[in-house]
N, C-alpha and C positions, 0 to 999 in steps of 0.2 A: 474453445471456440472453434466451430466447423463453418465453413461456409457452404451453404446448401442451397438448392433449387427449388422451390415450390411449383408444381405444375398443377395448374388450375384450368378448368374448362368451363364454359358459359353454363352449364348445368349447376355448377356450384356457386358463380358469381354472376349476378345481373348484367354488370358491364365490367369489360376487360380492359386493363391499361398496359401498353406494352412500356417497361422501362428502358431507357436508352442510356449509353455511357457518356452521353453529351452533357456535360456540367461546364458552365463557365468557369475558367482558371485564370487567375491573375497572379503570375510569379513575380517575385521580388526583382525590381529592375536590376539590382547590384549582382544578384545571382545570374540572371540571363547573360548579363555582360561577363562576368566571369567565366560562365561555362562556354561562351561564345569563342572568347579569347585565350580558352585554355590556362587561364591563370587559378582556376578552380576546379577541383575533380568533383563529379557527381557525390561521390561516396563523402566527401569533406564539406557538404553545403552546410550552411549556418543551422539547419534544424536536427542536425545529428547529435543526439546524445552520447557522451563518452562518459568514462570508458566502457567497452562492452566485456572486457574479461580482467577481472582484478586478482591481484596475487598480494598477499602480505608482504610488507618489506622484510629483508633478512634478519634486521634486528629485532622485529616484533615476531617473527617466528621463531627466532632461536630463543627469546625470552619467554615466550609461551611456554617452550619444551623446558626450559630452565625451571619453571615454577612448578613443575610436575612433582619433583623432588621425588620421594621414595614410593608414591603412588603407584600400584600395580596398572600397567599401561592398558592391559585387556579390559579391567574393570571399567577404568576411566572411558575409554571408548564406547563400551557397553552402556553404562550410564548416561554417557553424553548422546546416543542414540536414542534412548528412552526419553530423554529430556527434550530433544527436539521434536519427538514425535508428541510428547505432550504439548507443547508449546504450540505447534501446528493444528492441534485439534482443539484449542481453548475457544470459550465462549465467554462473553462479559457476564457477569452476575446477572441473573434473571431480576425482572422488575416485579414489584409487587403486583401490578397489572396483569403481567405475563402469568404470574402464579395463579392469581385469581381466575383468569379466562381458562387457565389449563384445569383448574380443579372444578369449575362448573361443568367443563366438557367430560370430566370423570366422573361426577356425580350423575350426570345423566346417563352414562354408560353402566354404571352401577345399579341405579334405579330400573333398568330394564332387566337386570339379573337379580336385584334384590328389593322389590318395591316395597315402599312404605305401607302400603294398605296390608301387608301381611302382619303388622304388629297388632293389627286388632283380634288376630285369632290366637296370639300367645299370651301366657300368663306374664306376670310382672317379670318375675327372675329369667324367663326365656326370652322377654323382649328386650331386657338389659343385655344379655348375651349376643343377642341378634345385632344389637345397636353397635356392640363393641367390634363384631365380626365386621360387619359393614364398614365402620370407621376404620379399622385395619386395612380392609381392602382398599378404599378410598387413598389413604396414605401410602400404601406399597405401590399403587400405579403412580400417584403424584410422584414419589421418589424416583421412581424408573424414567419418569418422561421430563422432570426439571432438571437441568443441567447444574451438578454439585458444584458451584463455585468455590474455590479456596484459594487463598494468595498463597505463591510459592515462596517459600522461606529459604534464603540462602545462607548457609552456615559457611565455616571454613572450605570443607570438602565439596559442597555443592557449587561454591563460587569457582573454584578450581576447573570442576567439570564444565560449568558454564562457559569459562573463557577458552577451554580446549575445543569445545563441542560447537561454540557460536561465535567465537572471536573473528575467525577469517571470513565467516558467512556475513555478520553485522557491518565489519570494516567494509566489505564489498558494496553493501547496500549504502551505507553512509558515504564511501568515495563515489559512488554515482549520482547521489542525489546533492551532495555539497558541491562537486565539480560542476554540475548543472548550473547551480545557483551561480557560482563564479564565473562560469560562460556567459550566462543571462546578463549579469550585472559586474561588467568588469572592473568599474569603478568603485566597487563595494570594499572597504577596506575595515573589517570588524575590529574594534579595539577591545571588546570584552565579549567572553563567551559564557553562556549558562545553559546547563544540560540537567533537567529533571528526569531521574531514572537514569542516571548516567552508567550504572553496570561497572562494567570493566574498563570502560573510558573510550569505546570505540569511536564515539563522535569527537571527543579531544584529540585521538591520533589524527583523525582526517583533517578537522579544523587546523591543526598546529602545522599540517603539510602545506597546506593551501594558503595561511595567511600568517605564518609564524612570525615574520618581521613587523607585523601590525598588532596582534593580539597582546595584551598587556596583562591579563587576567582570565583564568580558567576557573571558573566555579562549577563545583559538581555536587549534585545533591542524589544520592541514593539511601533508601530507610534501612539497608543492610551495612552494618559495620564491616563485615566481612569482605563485601563487595569493593568498599572504598579502599580496604588495606590492599587487596588485589590490584586495583587500578594503581595505586600508587607505586606498588611493587613493579608492575610493569614498566612505569616510568623510569624506575632506578634499574632497568635492564635485568631483574630478578636478583639485584644484589640489596640487600635491606639497608646497608650503610653507605650505598652510593647515592651521589648528588643528584637531583632530577634536573634534568637538562632544559626543561620549561621553567618560565618565570610565572610567579604567582598563581600557583595552582592550590585551590582550596576545596576541602571536603567537608560536607554537611550531611547529617541523617534526615534533617528536615527543612521545608522551605524557609528562607530567612524572612523576618518580620521587617527588615529594613526596606526602605523603598529605592533601592538601588536598580538602575535601568542597564540593559546590556543590547549589544547591536545584534547579537546573533543568539537565538534561545531555541532549543531542542527538546522534544519530548520524545524519545523513540524507544519501541517496544515496551511501553509503561502502561498504557491505558487499559490493559487486561487486568493489571494489578490493583486497580482501585475500585472500591467495594460498590459502588453506584453511580448512576447518571450524575447524582447531585455532587457527588465528590469530584467526578471528571469535569463538571463544569466549573466547580470553585477552582481546582487546579488550573485548568485552562484560563478562566479569568485572571488569575492571579499572575499566570507566566505572561498573559498579553500585556497585562499591565506594566511588567518588566521590561517588555520588548520595544526596543527603540529603532529596530531595522527589519529582521526578517525572523519569522518562526518556523519551524520545520517539524512536521508531525509525521513519524514513520510508525508501520505495524507489519505484521505478517500480511503476505498477500492472499489471505482466505478472504471468504466473503464476510465473517464477522470481522476481520480485521479492517475490511475495506469500508464497512459500515460504521465502524468506531472512527476512522479517519475523516470520513465525509459527515460524520456527528459533529466531530469537533470543529472541521471546516465551516459547516453551517452555522454552529453556535458562535464562532469568533466573527464571522461576517455579519451575523445580526447584532453583535455586541458594539460593533464601531464601523461607523458610515465610511471612514476613511481607509479601511482595510480592504485589501482585494488579494485574490488567487495569481500566483505567479506559476505554479506548477503542481500538477500535470494538466490542470484543466485550463483550457484558453478562454474561461468566463467564469463567474461568480454565481450562477444559479445552480440549483439542485443537480446532482450527479444523474444524468439519464440512465444509468445502472439501477439507482435506488427508485427512480421515479416509476420504474416497470416494477412492481412486485412480484411479477411471474417470472421475471429474468433474475436467476440466481448467480449470473455470472459476475464476479467480483471485477472491481477495477484495481488491476494489478499490472506489474510490470517485472520483467526477467533482468537479473544480471548473473553472468558467469563468474564463478570464483575458484580458486585452487584451495582445496582445504588443507589443514594443517595435519601434516603426516607425522604419525608418532611411531618409532621403532620400525617394525617391518610390515606395519598393516597396509592393505592393498586397496587403498582407497582410490577412486579414479582421480585423474588430474584436474577434471572439470566438474563441478556440480552447479547446479542452477537453482537459485533462489528467487521466489517471487514475493513482491513486496507491495505495499500499497503506501502512498505518502501525499503529502501537500505542503507546498511553501507558501507561506503567506508574507505580504509585506505591510507594514504600518506606513501609512503616507501616501502621498499623490502616485498615480501610475505613470512610470516613465519608460517602459519597455514596449517599444514600437512593433516588435515580434509576437506580443502576448496574444493575439487572435489568430496565429498560425494553427491549422488544425494538427491535433495529437493523434498519432497512430496508435491504435488501442489494442490490436493483435496482429499475429504476424502476416506480413504482406506476402500475396500469392503472386509469383511470377510466373506468367504462361507465355505461350508463344505470341509475341507481337503485343501484348497487353499485360498490366499489373493491376492487382485488386488490393486497394488500401482501405480498410476499415478505421475510421476516425473518429473523433470527437470534435466538434465544431464549436466557434465562438457563439453560436446560439443556444448551446447547450444539447445539441442532438448527436445521435450516432448516425453517422452516414457512410455509405459504402461507395467508393468510387473507381470506377474502371478506366484507367489510366492508357491511352495509346497514343503513338507519336502524331498520328494524323489528325486526331481530334482536339489534342491538347498541346500538340507543340512538343519539339524535342527536349526544351529545357524541362518542362513539367514531367515529361514521361522519364527521363534520365534520372531527376531526383527521386521519383516515386518507387521505381524498380530496385534502387538500391537503400532505400530506408526499411529500418527495421522496426519492431515494435517496440515503443517508447520515443521514437524519433518524432519530431515535428517537420512538418511540409512545409517549406518557405514561400507559402502562396495563400491566396485568398480564395475560398470556393463559392460557387453561385449555389443557387437551389436545382435539384434534379430537374430535368425536362422529361414530362409525361406526355405521351402522344395516345389518344384514344384509338383503338384498333380500327380502321376505317372499314372493315368488313367482318363485323362480329360473328355472323353467321359460320364465317370459315373456321372459328375457334373452335366449334362443336367437335372437328375432326383433328384438330391440332392441339399444340400445348404453348404455352406462354413462359417464357423464363422471367423468374422475378428474383433477384438476388437479394438474400435475406441476411442481414447482420444478427449473426446468432453469438 
């Protein structure tokens, strides 16, 4: 996303408006008091989402290296890079409607090249060959333009590749998401944990760090038996005969039929593996039924990943009038990124992480992963900070002003140019140190627009209009 300026003259637009940086800002009183009394540093205001950089705990890093066994390091790294690239390029399975629409478009193209009225001039055998050739051309183009989805199958080797290539990255994402949940609801003490599509157990690693003294049951579901075995082996520190340190850890390959409810339900990096929208909705409906507290949905921060997360969020909110969004959205309406079909920008957020280092590989110390997520709560809304605007792209700090692009409680994308003189020291201090993904501890008014008092002068001048791109 780039900040751009549109330069417009009266010859293009009949009436010009000059956008001002004056937007009413109401900073939380506790934040103002803390900043004024120097008991709160701006960089530690309550809207900051932590952590910014995540490293695997040493025992997990050592364990992942241990499970490599005799597998060639270079091949593991190479295959891991290919797996990462494939996962980042994935699309969900195309719907039947998408296939039919694409086919109709292709048939129109082929008709212009191979019109049907030619059949009248051909004998029966020639007409039959011509029809087959035409059908082959349609199917060839359809195959080239429809995403060839297939489920990723994880055997023993593929599970190890996944653990090595994605363990540190997915741990960092889950650490940031679940830490935000813990910060937003300090009274949350989950007694039970359920992870659908649990993979190597990254969600369980983070949940056990945050709430180890409270969770008495971890229930992991993954259709790959080998993934479940790797996950259990990691809990054993890579030693098959060692006792698991966590209590009551269960593994299954399919969703259980029993109607047991869980305080924390997670579905992470799994929606792409479901065969169609109907199955996604069935799984989400089942998981929401099992949820007694919070449900966390996480995917890759691509456009398609963002669409799947928001599709899931919208579906669940429609299912239950008492459900609501906790993060990242300060609202329950449709994501403004998806409302504008011309905007292909995903709703995503970054986290910096240290990749797992094997042997003498020369990976950089810091990588960045983009992820899309939603935290939903079942039950009444109790978070007074829920309406705080969320920063959705990097803050631009300039001389004596800071530009924040935010998503507001009305479900709109808004750009605010903060200055000390117009918004106050507290608002400006918080804005200029806040990063992409943080929230601003304040409420925002609507932008003030002033009609140009001298429109004729616009013909020889330019008007700056900040655009949220």
